[in-house]
BAMIGU-885917 format. One record per atom (N, C-alpha, C, O): residue in three letters; atom name; x, y, z. Coordinates in steps of 0.1 Angstrom, whole numbers, plus 5000, padded with zeros to 4 digits. Atoms other than C-alpha are relative to their C-alpha. Example, Ala and Ser with C-alpha at 12.3 -4.5 7.8 and 13.67 -1.06 7.14 Angstrom:
2
<r><vexfi>ala</vexfi><keza>N</keza><px>5009</px><py>4988</py><pz>5000</pz></r>
<r><vexfi>ala</vexfi><keza>CA</keza><px>5123</px><py>4955</py><pz>5078</pz></r>
<r><vexfi>ala</vexfi><keza>C</keza><px>5009</px><py>5012</py><pz>5000</pz></r>
<r><vexfi>ala</vexfi><keza>O</keza><px>5019</px><py>5012</py><pz>5007</pz></r>
<r><vexfi>ser</vexfi><keza>N</keza><px>4991</px><py>4989</py><pz>5000</pz></r>
<r><vexfi>ser</vexfi><keza>CA</keza><px>5137</px><py>4989</py><pz>5071</pz></r>
<r><vexfi>ser</vexfi><keza>C</keza><px>4992</px><py>5011</py><pz>5008</pz></r>
<r><vexfi>ser</vexfi><keza>O</keza><px>4997</px><py>5022</py><pz>5009</pz></r>
// end
This chain:
68
<r><vexfi>met</vexfi><keza>N</keza><px>4992</px><py>5003</py><pz>5012</pz></r>
<r><vexfi>met</vexfi><keza>CA</keza><px>6632</px><py>7540</py><pz>5215</pz></r>
<r><vexfi>met</vexfi><keza>C</keza><px>4997</px><py>4985</py><pz>4997</pz></r>
<r><vexfi>met</vexfi><keza>O</keza><px>4998</px><py>4977</py><pz>5007</pz></r>
<r><vexfi>thr</vexfi><keza>N</keza><px>5002</px><py>5014</py><pz>5004</pz></r>
<r><vexfi>thr</vexfi><keza>CA</keza><px>6625</px><py>7508</py><pz>5196</pz></r>
<r><vexfi>thr</vexfi><keza>C</keza><px>5012</px><py>4991</py><pz>5000</pz></r>
<r><vexfi>thr</vexfi><keza>O</keza><px>5023</px><py>4997</py><pz>5000</pz></r>
<r><vexfi>ala</vexfi><keza>N</keza><px>4989</px><py>5009</py><pz>5001</pz></r>
<r><vexfi>ala</vexfi><keza>CA</keza><px>6647</px><py>7477</py><pz>5196</pz></r>
<r><vexfi>ala</vexfi><keza>C</keza><px>5008</px><py>5002</py><pz>4987</pz></r>
<r><vexfi>ala</vexfi><keza>O</keza><px>5020</px><py>5002</py><pz>4987</pz></r>
<r><vexfi>ala</vexfi><keza>N</keza><px>4993</px><py>4998</py><pz>5013</pz></r>
<r><vexfi>ala</vexfi><keza>CA</keza><px>6655</px><py>7483</py><pz>5159</pz></r>
<r><vexfi>ala</vexfi><keza>C</keza><px>5008</px><py>5013</py><pz>5000</pz></r>
<r><vexfi>ala</vexfi><keza>O</keza><px>5019</px><py>5013</py><pz>4995</pz></r>
<r><vexfi>ala</vexfi><keza>N</keza><px>4992</px><py>4987</py><pz>4999</pz></r>
<r><vexfi>ala</vexfi><keza>CA</keza><px>6665</px><py>7519</py><pz>5166</pz></r>
<r><vexfi>ala</vexfi><keza>C</keza><px>5012</px><py>4999</py><pz>5009</pz></r>
<r><vexfi>ala</vexfi><keza>O</keza><px>5023</px><py>5004</py><pz>5005</pz></r>
<r><vexfi>leu</vexfi><keza>N</keza><px>4989</px><py>5002</py><pz>4992</pz></r>
<r><vexfi>leu</vexfi><keza>CA</keza><px>6687</px><py>7508</py><pz>5194</pz></r>
<r><vexfi>leu</vexfi><keza>C</keza><px>5011</px><py>4992</py><pz>4993</pz></r>
<r><vexfi>leu</vexfi><keza>O</keza><px>5023</px><py>4995</py><pz>4994</pz></r>
<r><vexfi>glu</vexfi><keza>N</keza><px>4991</px><py>5008</py><pz>5007</pz></r>
<r><vexfi>glu</vexfi><keza>CA</keza><px>6703</px><py>7482</py><pz>5172</pz></r>
<r><vexfi>glu</vexfi><keza>C</keza><px>5008</px><py>5008</py><pz>4989</pz></r>
<r><vexfi>glu</vexfi><keza>O</keza><px>5020</px><py>5006</py><pz>4987</pz></r>
<r><vexfi>ser</vexfi><keza>N</keza><px>4994</px><py>4992</py><pz>5010</pz></r>
<r><vexfi>ser</vexfi><keza>CA</keza><px>6710</px><py>7508</py><pz>5145</pz></r>
<r><vexfi>ser</vexfi><keza>C</keza><px>5011</px><py>5009</py><pz>5006</pz></r>
<r><vexfi>ser</vexfi><keza>O</keza><px>5019</px><py>5014</py><pz>4999</pz></r>
<r><vexfi>leu</vexfi><keza>N</keza><px>4990</px><py>4991</py><pz>4993</pz></r>
<r><vexfi>leu</vexfi><keza>CA</keza><px>6730</px><py>7528</py><pz>5171</pz></r>
<r><vexfi>leu</vexfi><keza>C</keza><px>5012</px><py>4992</py><pz>5004</pz></r>
<r><vexfi>leu</vexfi><keza>O</keza><px>5022</px><py>4998</py><pz>5009</pz></r>
<r><vexfi>arg</vexfi><keza>N</keza><px>4990</px><py>5008</py><pz>4995</pz></r>
<r><vexfi>arg</vexfi><keza>CA</keza><px>6752</px><py>7499</py><pz>5179</pz></r>
<r><vexfi>arg</vexfi><keza>C</keza><px>5013</px><py>5003</py><pz>4992</pz></r>
<r><vexfi>arg</vexfi><keza>O</keza><px>5013</px><py>5005</py><pz>4980</pz></r>
<r><vexfi>leu</vexfi><keza>N</keza><px>4987</px><py>4997</py><pz>5006</pz></r>
<r><vexfi>leu</vexfi><keza>CA</keza><px>6789</px><py>7505</py><pz>5172</pz></r>
<r><vexfi>leu</vexfi><keza>C</keza><px>5008</px><py>4987</py><pz>5001</pz></r>
<r><vexfi>leu</vexfi><keza>O</keza><px>5010</px><py>4981</py><pz>5012</pz></r>
<r><vexfi>tyr</vexfi><keza>N</keza><px>4992</px><py>5013</py><pz>5001</pz></r>
<r><vexfi>tyr</vexfi><keza>CA</keza><px>6811</px><py>7475</py><pz>5161</pz></r>
<r><vexfi>tyr</vexfi><keza>C</keza><px>5014</px><py>5003</py><pz>4999</pz></r>
<r><vexfi>tyr</vexfi><keza>O</keza><px>5019</px><py>5013</py><pz>4993</pz></r>
<r><vexfi>thr</vexfi><keza>N</keza><px>4985</px><py>5000</py><pz>5001</pz></r>
<r><vexfi>thr</vexfi><keza>CA</keza><px>6848</px><py>7470</py><pz>5165</pz></r>
<r><vexfi>thr</vexfi><keza>C</keza><px>5004</px><py>4995</py><pz>4986</pz></r>
<r><vexfi>thr</vexfi><keza>O</keza><px>4996</px><py>4988</py><pz>4979</pz></r>
<r><vexfi>val</vexfi><keza>N</keza><px>4995</px><py>5006</py><pz>5013</pz></r>
<r><vexfi>val</vexfi><keza>CA</keza><px>6869</px><py>7462</py><pz>5134</pz></r>
<r><vexfi>val</vexfi><keza>C</keza><px>5000</px><py>4985</py><pz>5000</pz></r>
<r><vexfi>val</vexfi><keza>O</keza><px>4995</px><py>4979</py><pz>4990</pz></r>
<r><vexfi>pro</vexfi><keza>N</keza><px>5001</px><py>5015</py><pz>5001</pz></r>
<r><vexfi>pro</vexfi><keza>CA</keza><px>6872</px><py>7425</py><pz>5144</pz></r>
<r><vexfi>pro</vexfi><keza>C</keza><px>4985</px><py>4996</py><pz>4999</pz></r>
<r><vexfi>pro</vexfi><keza>O</keza><px>4983</px><py>4985</py><pz>4993</pz></r>
<r><vexfi>glu</vexfi><keza>N</keza><px>5014</px><py>5004</py><pz>5002</pz></r>
<r><vexfi>glu</vexfi><keza>CA</keza><px>6834</px><py>7424</py><pz>5147</pz></r>
<r><vexfi>glu</vexfi><keza>C</keza><px>4995</px><py>5002</py><pz>4986</pz></r>
<r><vexfi>glu</vexfi><keza>O</keza><px>4988</px><py>4994</py><pz>4981</pz></r>
<r><vexfi>val</vexfi><keza>N</keza><px>5003</px><py>4998</py><pz>5014</pz></r>
<r><vexfi>val</vexfi><keza>CA</keza><px>6830</px><py>7439</py><pz>5113</pz></r>
<r><vexfi>val</vexfi><keza>C</keza><px>5006</px><py>4990</py><pz>4991</pz></r>
<r><vexfi>val</vexfi><keza>O</keza><px>5000</px><py>4985</py><pz>4982</pz></r>
<r><vexfi>met</vexfi><keza>N</keza><px>4993</px><py>5010</py><pz>5007</pz></r>
<r><vexfi>met</vexfi><keza>CA</keza><px>6855</px><py>7414</py><pz>5100</pz></r>
<r><vexfi>met</vexfi><keza>C</keza><px>4992</px><py>4987</py><pz>5000</pz></r>
<r><vexfi>met</vexfi><keza>O</keza><px>4990</px><py>4980</py><pz>4990</pz></r>
<r><vexfi>arg</vexfi><keza>N</keza><px>5008</px><py>5012</py><pz>4998</pz></r>
<r><vexfi>arg</vexfi><keza>CA</keza><px>6834</px><py>7385</py><pz>5114</pz></r>
<r><vexfi>arg</vexfi><keza>C</keza><px>4986</px><py>5001</py><pz>4992</pz></r>
<r><vexfi>arg</vexfi><keza>O</keza><px>4982</px><py>4992</py><pz>4986</pz></r>
<r><vexfi>met</vexfi><keza>N</keza><px>5013</px><py>4998</py><pz>5007</pz></r>
<r><vexfi>met</vexfi><keza>CA</keza><px>6801</px><py>7400</py><pz>5100</pz></r>
<r><vexfi>met</vexfi><keza>C</keza><px>5001</px><py>5000</py><pz>4985</pz></r>
<r><vexfi>met</vexfi><keza>O</keza><px>4992</px><py>4995</py><pz>4979</pz></r>
<r><vexfi>thr</vexfi><keza>N</keza><px>4999</px><py>4999</py><pz>5015</pz></r>
<r><vexfi>thr</vexfi><keza>CA</keza><px>6814</px><py>7406</py><pz>5065</pz></r>
<r><vexfi>thr</vexfi><keza>C</keza><px>5009</px><py>4989</py><pz>4994</pz></r>
<r><vexfi>thr</vexfi><keza>O</keza><px>5007</px><py>4987</py><pz>4982</pz></r>
<r><vexfi>gly</vexfi><keza>N</keza><px>4990</px><py>5009</py><pz>5006</pz></r>
<r><vexfi>gly</vexfi><keza>CA</keza><px>6841</px><py>7380</py><pz>5061</pz></r>
<r><vexfi>gly</vexfi><keza>C</keza><px>5012</px><py>5006</py><pz>4994</pz></r>
<r><vexfi>gly</vexfi><keza>O</keza><px>5020</px><py>4999</py><pz>4987</pz></r>
<r><vexfi>phe</vexfi><keza>N</keza><px>4988</px><py>4993</py><pz>5005</pz></r>
<r><vexfi>phe</vexfi><keza>CA</keza><px>6866</px><py>7406</py><pz>5051</pz></r>
<r><vexfi>phe</vexfi><keza>C</keza><px>5012</px><py>4999</py><pz>5009</pz></r>
<r><vexfi>phe</vexfi><keza>O</keza><px>5010</px><py>4998</py><pz>5021</pz></r>
<r><vexfi>ser</vexfi><keza>N</keza><px>4987</px><py>5000</py><pz>4992</pz></r>
<r><vexfi>ser</vexfi><keza>CA</keza><px>6902</px><py>7407</py><pz>5062</pz></r>
<r><vexfi>ser</vexfi><keza>C</keza><px>5001</px><py>5013</py><pz>5007</pz></r>
<r><vexfi>ser</vexfi><keza>O</keza><px>4994</px><py>5023</py><pz>5004</pz></r>
<r><vexfi>arg</vexfi><keza>N</keza><px>4998</px><py>4988</py><pz>4992</pz></r>
<r><vexfi>arg</vexfi><keza>CA</keza><px>6914</px><py>7433</py><pz>5087</pz></r>
<r><vexfi>arg</vexfi><keza>C</keza><px>5005</px><py>5011</py><pz>4990</pz></r>
<r><vexfi>arg</vexfi><keza>O</keza><px>5000</px><py>5023</py><pz>4991</pz></r>
<r><vexfi>ser</vexfi><keza>N</keza><px>4995</px><py>4990</py><pz>5009</pz></r>
<r><vexfi>ser</vexfi><keza>CA</keza><px>6933</px><py>7451</py><pz>5059</pz></r>
<r><vexfi>ser</vexfi><keza>C</keza><px>4990</px><py>5005</py><pz>4990</pz></r>
<r><vexfi>ser</vexfi><keza>O</keza><px>4990</px><py>5017</py><pz>4987</pz></r>
<r><vexfi>val</vexfi><keza>N</keza><px>5011</px><py>4996</py><pz>5009</pz></r>
<r><vexfi>val</vexfi><keza>CA</keza><px>6902</px><py>7452</py><pz>5036</pz></r>
<r><vexfi>val</vexfi><keza>C</keza><px>4991</px><py>5010</py><pz>5008</pz></r>
<r><vexfi>val</vexfi><keza>O</keza><px>4987</px><py>5020</py><pz>5002</pz></r>
<r><vexfi>val</vexfi><keza>N</keza><px>5009</px><py>4991</py><pz>4992</pz></r>
<r><vexfi>val</vexfi><keza>CA</keza><px>6881</px><py>7467</py><pz>5064</pz></r>
<r><vexfi>val</vexfi><keza>C</keza><px>5006</px><py>5014</py><pz>5002</pz></r>
<r><vexfi>val</vexfi><keza>O</keza><px>5000</px><py>5024</py><pz>5000</pz></r>
<r><vexfi>tyr</vexfi><keza>N</keza><px>4993</px><py>4987</py><pz>4999</pz></r>
<r><vexfi>tyr</vexfi><keza>CA</keza><px>6907</px><py>7494</py><pz>5071</pz></r>
<r><vexfi>tyr</vexfi><keza>C</keza><px>5001</px><py>5008</py><pz>4987</pz></r>
<r><vexfi>tyr</vexfi><keza>O</keza><px>5001</px><py>5020</py><pz>4987</pz></r>
<r><vexfi>glu</vexfi><keza>N</keza><px>4999</px><py>4994</py><pz>5013</pz></r>
<r><vexfi>glu</vexfi><keza>CA</keza><px>6911</px><py>7501</py><pz>5034</pz></r>
<r><vexfi>glu</vexfi><keza>C</keza><px>4986</px><py>5006</py><pz>4996</pz></r>
<r><vexfi>glu</vexfi><keza>O</keza><px>4986</px><py>5017</py><pz>4991</pz></r>
<r><vexfi>leu</vexfi><keza>N</keza><px>5013</px><py>4994</py><pz>5002</pz></r>
<r><vexfi>leu</vexfi><keza>CA</keza><px>6873</px><py>7506</py><pz>5031</pz></r>
<r><vexfi>leu</vexfi><keza>C</keza><px>4998</px><py>5012</py><pz>5008</pz></r>
<r><vexfi>leu</vexfi><keza>O</keza><px>4992</px><py>5022</py><pz>5003</pz></r>
<r><vexfi>ile</vexfi><keza>N</keza><px>5001</px><py>4988</py><pz>4992</pz></r>
<r><vexfi>ile</vexfi><keza>CA</keza><px>6874</px><py>7530</py><pz>5060</pz></r>
<r><vexfi>ile</vexfi><keza>C</keza><px>5008</px><py>5011</py><pz>4995</pz></r>
<r><vexfi>ile</vexfi><keza>O</keza><px>5003</px><py>5022</py><pz>4994</pz></r>
<r><vexfi>arg</vexfi><keza>N</keza><px>4991</px><py>4989</py><pz>5005</pz></r>
<r><vexfi>arg</vexfi><keza>CA</keza><px>6904</px><py>7549</py><pz>5046</pz></r>
<r><vexfi>arg</vexfi><keza>C</keza><px>4994</px><py>5006</py><pz>4988</pz></r>
<r><vexfi>arg</vexfi><keza>O</keza><px>4995</px><py>5018</py><pz>4986</pz></r>
<r><vexfi>ser</vexfi><keza>N</keza><px>5006</px><py>4995</py><pz>5013</pz></r>
<r><vexfi>ser</vexfi><keza>CA</keza><px>6887</px><py>7552</py><pz>5012</pz></r>
<r><vexfi>ser</vexfi><keza>C</keza><px>4987</px><py>5007</py><pz>5002</pz></r>
<r><vexfi>ser</vexfi><keza>O</keza><px>4983</px><py>5014</py><pz>4992</pz></r>
<r><vexfi>gly</vexfi><keza>N</keza><px>5013</px><py>4994</py><pz>4998</pz></r>
<r><vexfi>gly</vexfi><keza>CA</keza><px>6855</px><py>7564</py><pz>5027</pz></r>
<r><vexfi>gly</vexfi><keza>C</keza><px>4988</px><py>4992</py><pz>4996</pz></r>
<r><vexfi>gly</vexfi><keza>O</keza><px>4976</px><py>4997</py><pz>4997</pz></r>
<r><vexfi>arg</vexfi><keza>N</keza><px>5011</px><py>5008</py><pz>5004</pz></r>
<r><vexfi>arg</vexfi><keza>CA</keza><px>6834</px><py>7536</py><pz>5014</pz></r>
<r><vexfi>arg</vexfi><keza>C</keza><px>4992</px><py>4994</py><pz>5012</pz></r>
<r><vexfi>arg</vexfi><keza>O</keza><px>4981</px><py>4991</py><pz>5011</pz></r>
<r><vexfi>leu</vexfi><keza>N</keza><px>5006</px><py>5004</py><pz>4988</pz></r>
<r><vexfi>leu</vexfi><keza>CA</keza><px>6827</px><py>7524</py><pz>5049</pz></r>
<r><vexfi>leu</vexfi><keza>C</keza><px>5003</px><py>5010</py><pz>5011</pz></r>
<r><vexfi>leu</vexfi><keza>O</keza><px>5014</px><py>5012</py><pz>5015</pz></r>
<r><vexfi>arg</vexfi><keza>N</keza><px>4999</px><py>4989</py><pz>4990</pz></r>
<r><vexfi>arg</vexfi><keza>CA</keza><px>6820</px><py>7552</py><pz>5074</pz></r>
<r><vexfi>arg</vexfi><keza>C</keza><px>5003</px><py>4994</py><pz>5014</pz></r>
<r><vexfi>arg</vexfi><keza>O</keza><px>4999</px><py>4983</py><pz>5017</pz></r>
<r><vexfi>ser</vexfi><keza>N</keza><px>4997</px><py>5004</py><pz>4986</pz></r>
<r><vexfi>ser</vexfi><keza>CA</keza><px>6834</px><py>7549</py><pz>5109</pz></r>
<r><vexfi>ser</vexfi><keza>C</keza><px>5002</px><py>5013</py><pz>5009</pz></r>
<r><vexfi>ser</vexfi><keza>O</keza><px>5003</px><py>5024</py><pz>5004</pz></r>
<r><vexfi>val</vexfi><keza>N</keza><px>4997</px><py>4989</py><pz>4991</pz></r>
<r><vexfi>val</vexfi><keza>CA</keza><px>6840</px><py>7570</py><pz>5140</pz></r>
<r><vexfi>val</vexfi><keza>C</keza><px>5011</px><py>4996</py><pz>5009</pz></r>
<r><vexfi>val</vexfi><keza>O</keza><px>5014</px><py>4984</py><pz>5010</pz></r>
<r><vexfi>lys</vexfi><keza>N</keza><px>4989</px><py>5003</py><pz>4992</pz></r>
<r><vexfi>lys</vexfi><keza>CA</keza><px>6869</px><py>7573</py><pz>5163</pz></r>
<r><vexfi>lys</vexfi><keza>C</keza><px>4998</px><py>5007</py><pz>5013</pz></r>
<r><vexfi>lys</vexfi><keza>O</keza><px>4996</px><py>5019</py><pz>5013</pz></r>
<r><vexfi>gln</vexfi><keza>N</keza><px>5000</px><py>4994</py><pz>4986</pz></r>
<r><vexfi>gln</vexfi><keza>CA</keza><px>6868</px><py>7579</py><pz>5201</pz></r>
<r><vexfi>gln</vexfi><keza>C</keza><px>5013</px><py>4996</py><pz>5006</pz></r>
<r><vexfi>gln</vexfi><keza>O</keza><px>5015</px><py>4985</py><pz>5010</pz></r>
<r><vexfi>gly</vexfi><keza>N</keza><px>4987</px><py>5003</py><pz>4994</pz></r>
<r><vexfi>gly</vexfi><keza>CA</keza><px>6903</px><py>7582</py><pz>5215</pz></r>
<r><vexfi>gly</vexfi><keza>C</keza><px>5007</px><py>4992</py><pz>4990</pz></r>
<r><vexfi>gly</vexfi><keza>O</keza><px>5009</px><py>4996</py><pz>4978</pz></r>
<r><vexfi>arg</vexfi><keza>N</keza><px>4993</px><py>5009</py><pz>5009</pz></r>
<r><vexfi>arg</vexfi><keza>CA</keza><px>6922</px><py>7553</py><pz>5200</pz></r>
<r><vexfi>arg</vexfi><keza>C</keza><px>4991</px><py>4989</py><pz>4994</pz></r>
<r><vexfi>arg</vexfi><keza>O</keza><px>4996</px><py>4980</py><pz>4987</pz></r>
<r><vexfi>cys</vexfi><keza>N</keza><px>5009</px><py>5010</py><pz>5005</pz></r>
<r><vexfi>cys</vexfi><keza>CA</keza><px>6891</px><py>7532</py><pz>5193</pz></r>
<r><vexfi>cys</vexfi><keza>C</keza><px>4993</px><py>5004</py><pz>4987</pz></r>
<r><vexfi>cys</vexfi><keza>O</keza><px>4987</px><py>5015</py><pz>4986</pz></r>
<r><vexfi>arg</vexfi><keza>N</keza><px>5007</px><py>4998</py><pz>5013</pz></r>
<r><vexfi>arg</vexfi><keza>CA</keza><px>6877</px><py>7529</py><pz>5158</pz></r>
<r><vexfi>arg</vexfi><keza>C</keza><px>4987</px><py>4991</py><pz>5000</pz></r>
<r><vexfi>arg</vexfi><keza>O</keza><px>4988</px><py>4979</py><pz>5004</pz></r>
<r><vexfi>arg</vexfi><keza>N</keza><px>5013</px><py>5007</py><pz>5000</pz></r>
<r><vexfi>arg</vexfi><keza>CA</keza><px>6840</px><py>7519</py><pz>5155</pz></r>
<r><vexfi>arg</vexfi><keza>C</keza><px>4992</px><py>5002</py><pz>4987</pz></r>
<r><vexfi>arg</vexfi><keza>O</keza><px>4994</px><py>5013</py><pz>4981</pz></r>
<r><vexfi>val</vexfi><keza>N</keza><px>5009</px><py>4999</py><pz>5012</pz></r>
<r><vexfi>val</vexfi><keza>CA</keza><px>6816</px><py>7512</py><pz>5126</pz></r>
<r><vexfi>val</vexfi><keza>C</keza><px>4986</px><py>4998</py><pz>5005</pz></r>
<r><vexfi>val</vexfi><keza>O</keza><px>4983</px><py>4988</py><pz>5012</pz></r>
<r><vexfi>ser</vexfi><keza>N</keza><px>5014</px><py>5002</py><pz>4996</pz></r>
<r><vexfi>ser</vexfi><keza>CA</keza><px>6779</px><py>7517</py><pz>5131</pz></r>
<r><vexfi>ser</vexfi><keza>C</keza><px>4993</px><py>4990</py><pz>4991</pz></r>
<r><vexfi>ser</vexfi><keza>O</keza><px>4997</px><py>4987</py><pz>4980</pz></r>
<r><vexfi>ala</vexfi><keza>N</keza><px>5008</px><py>5010</py><pz>5008</pz></r>
<r><vexfi>ala</vexfi><keza>CA</keza><px>6753</px><py>7492</py><pz>5120</pz></r>
<r><vexfi>ala</vexfi><keza>C</keza><px>4994</px><py>5007</py><pz>4988</pz></r>
<r><vexfi>ala</vexfi><keza>O</keza><px>4993</px><py>5000</py><pz>4977</pz></r>
<r><vexfi>thr</vexfi><keza>N</keza><px>5005</px><py>4992</py><pz>5012</pz></r>
<r><vexfi>thr</vexfi><keza>CA</keza><px>6739</px><py>7519</py><pz>5097</pz></r>
<r><vexfi>thr</vexfi><keza>C</keza><px>5010</px><py>5001</py><pz>4989</pz></r>
<r><vexfi>thr</vexfi><keza>O</keza><px>5007</px><py>4999</py><pz>4978</pz></r>
<r><vexfi>ala</vexfi><keza>N</keza><px>4990</px><py>4999</py><pz>5010</pz></r>
<r><vexfi>ala</vexfi><keza>CA</keza><px>6772</px><py>7524</py><pz>5080</pz></r>
<r><vexfi>ala</vexfi><keza>C</keza><px>5003</px><py>4986</py><pz>4993</pz></r>
<r><vexfi>ala</vexfi><keza>O</keza><px>5005</px><py>4986</py><pz>4981</pz></r>
<r><vexfi>ile</vexfi><keza>N</keza><px>4999</px><py>5013</py><pz>5007</pz></r>
<r><vexfi>ile</vexfi><keza>CA</keza><px>6775</px><py>7486</py><pz>5074</pz></r>
<r><vexfi>ile</vexfi><keza>C</keza><px>4989</px><py>4998</py><pz>4991</pz></r>
<r><vexfi>ile</vexfi><keza>O</keza><px>4991</px><py>4993</py><pz>4979</pz></r>
<r><vexfi>ala</vexfi><keza>N</keza><px>5011</px><py>5002</py><pz>5009</pz></r>
<r><vexfi>ala</vexfi><keza>CA</keza><px>6740</px><py>7485</py><pz>5060</pz></r>
<r><vexfi>ala</vexfi><keza>C</keza><px>5001</px><py>5009</py><pz>4987</pz></r>
<r><vexfi>ala</vexfi><keza>O</keza><px>4998</px><py>5004</py><pz>4976</pz></r>
<r><vexfi>glu</vexfi><keza>N</keza><px>4998</px><py>4991</py><pz>5012</pz></r>
<r><vexfi>glu</vexfi><keza>CA</keza><px>6748</px><py>7515</py><pz>5037</pz></r>
<r><vexfi>glu</vexfi><keza>C</keza><px>5010</px><py>4994</py><pz>4991</pz></r>
<r><vexfi>glu</vexfi><keza>O</keza><px>5009</px><py>4995</py><pz>4979</pz></r>
<r><vexfi>tyr</vexfi><keza>N</keza><px>4989</px><py>5006</py><pz>5008</pz></r>
<r><vexfi>tyr</vexfi><keza>CA</keza><px>6780</px><py>7498</py><pz>5025</pz></r>
<r><vexfi>tyr</vexfi><keza>C</keza><px>4994</px><py>4988</py><pz>4992</pz></r>
<r><vexfi>tyr</vexfi><keza>O</keza><px>4997</px><py>4986</py><pz>4980</pz></r>
<r><vexfi>ile</vexfi><keza>N</keza><px>5006</px><py>5011</py><pz>5007</pz></r>
<r><vexfi>ile</vexfi><keza>CA</keza><px>6760</px><py>7466</py><pz>5017</pz></r>
<r><vexfi>ile</vexfi><keza>C</keza><px>4991</px><py>5005</py><pz>4989</pz></r>
<r><vexfi>ile</vexfi><keza>O</keza><px>4991</px><py>4999</py><pz>4978</pz></r>
<r><vexfi>ala</vexfi><keza>N</keza><px>5009</px><py>4994</py><pz>5010</pz></r>
<r><vexfi>ala</vexfi><keza>CA</keza><px>6734</px><py>7487</py><pz>4998</pz></r>
<r><vexfi>ala</vexfi><keza>C</keza><px>5008</px><py>5005</py><pz>4988</pz></r>
<r><vexfi>ala</vexfi><keza>O</keza><px>5004</px><py>5004</py><pz>4977</pz></r>
<r><vexfi>leu</vexfi><keza>N</keza><px>4991</px><py>4995</py><pz>5010</pz></r>
<r><vexfi>leu</vexfi><keza>CA</keza><px>6763</px><py>7503</py><pz>4979</pz></r>
<r><vexfi>leu</vexfi><keza>C</keza><px>5005</px><py>4989</py><pz>4991</pz></r>
<r><vexfi>leu</vexfi><keza>O</keza><px>5005</px><py>4990</py><pz>4979</pz></r>
<r><vexfi>leu</vexfi><keza>N</keza><px>4996</px><py>5012</py><pz>5007</pz></r>
<r><vexfi>leu</vexfi><keza>CA</keza><px>6776</px><py>7469</py><pz>4969</pz></r>
<r><vexfi>leu</vexfi><keza>C</keza><px>4989</px><py>4995</py><pz>4991</pz></r>
<r><vexfi>leu</vexfi><keza>O</keza><px>4992</px><py>4991</py><pz>4979</pz></r>
<r><vexfi>glu</vexfi><keza>N</keza><px>5011</px><py>5005</py><pz>5008</pz></r>
<r><vexfi>glu</vexfi><keza>CA</keza><px>6742</px><py>7458</py><pz>4957</pz></r>
<r><vexfi>glu</vexfi><keza>C</keza><px>4997</px><py>5009</py><pz>4988</pz></r>
<r><vexfi>glu</vexfi><keza>O</keza><px>4994</px><py>5004</py><pz>4978</pz></r>
<r><vexfi>thr</vexfi><keza>N</keza><px>5003</px><py>4990</py><pz>5010</pz></r>
<r><vexfi>thr</vexfi><keza>CA</keza><px>6737</px><py>7490</py><pz>4937</pz></r>
<r><vexfi>thr</vexfi><keza>C</keza><px>5011</px><py>4998</py><pz>4989</pz></r>
<r><vexfi>thr</vexfi><keza>O</keza><px>5008</px><py>4998</py><pz>4977</pz></r>
<r><vexfi>glu</vexfi><keza>N</keza><px>4990</px><py>5002</py><pz>5010</pz></r>
<r><vexfi>glu</vexfi><keza>CA</keza><px>6771</px><py>7485</py><pz>4920</pz></r>
<r><vexfi>glu</vexfi><keza>C</keza><px>4999</px><py>4987</py><pz>4993</pz></r>
<r><vexfi>glu</vexfi><keza>O</keza><px>5002</px><py>4986</py><pz>4981</pz></r>
<r><vexfi>ala</vexfi><keza>N</keza><px>5002</px><py>5013</py><pz>5007</pz></r>
<r><vexfi>ala</vexfi><keza>CA</keza><px>6763</px><py>7448</py><pz>4913</pz></r>
<r><vexfi>ala</vexfi><keza>C</keza><px>4989</px><py>5001</py><pz>4990</pz></r>
<r><vexfi>ala</vexfi><keza>O</keza><px>4990</px><py>4995</py><pz>4979</pz></r>
<r><vexfi>glu</vexfi><keza>N</keza><px>5012</px><py>4999</py><pz>5010</pz></r>
<r><vexfi>glu</vexfi><keza>CA</keza><px>6730</px><py>7458</py><pz>4896</pz></r>
<r><vexfi>glu</vexfi><keza>C</keza><px>5005</px><py>5008</py><pz>4988</pz></r>
<r><vexfi>glu</vexfi><keza>O</keza><px>5001</px><py>5005</py><pz>4977</pz></r>
<r><vexfi>gly</vexfi><keza>N</keza><px>4995</px><py>4992</py><pz>5011</pz></r>
<r><vexfi>gly</vexfi><keza>CA</keza><px>6749</px><py>7483</py><pz>4875</pz></r>
<r><vexfi>gly</vexfi><keza>C</keza><px>5009</px><py>4992</py><pz>4991</pz></r>
<r><vexfi>gly</vexfi><keza>O</keza><px>5010</px><py>4994</py><pz>4979</pz></r>
<r><vexfi>ala</vexfi><keza>N</keza><px>4991</px><py>5008</py><pz>5008</pz></r>
<r><vexfi>ala</vexfi><keza>CA</keza><px>6774</px><py>7457</py><pz>4864</pz></r>
<r><vexfi>ala</vexfi><keza>C</keza><px>4993</px><py>4989</py><pz>4992</pz></r>
<r><vexfi>ala</vexfi><keza>O</keza><px>4999</px><py>4983</py><pz>4983</pz></r>
<r><vexfi>ala</vexfi><keza>N</keza><px>5007</px><py>5011</py><pz>5006</pz></r>
<r><vexfi>ala</vexfi><keza>CA</keza><px>6748</px><py>7432</py><pz>4854</pz></r>
<r><vexfi>ala</vexfi><keza>C</keza><px>4993</px><py>5004</py><pz>4987</pz></r>
<r><vexfi>ala</vexfi><keza>O</keza><px>4987</px><py>4995</py><pz>4981</pz></r>
// end
């Protein structure tokens, strides 16, 4: 498996997603709740994949292009 493939499998905690995006905790959880940012839950732990973050960024870019 390539390094890029391994990186795409990485799961980030909500605080890590907050640091990566600059969003507040409540915004990250609202995005998860609304389904705009996909996440997984194992036990009590909520995680967001690198792929889900990239897809959300792509969604924002698509929405920005439509608004322009």
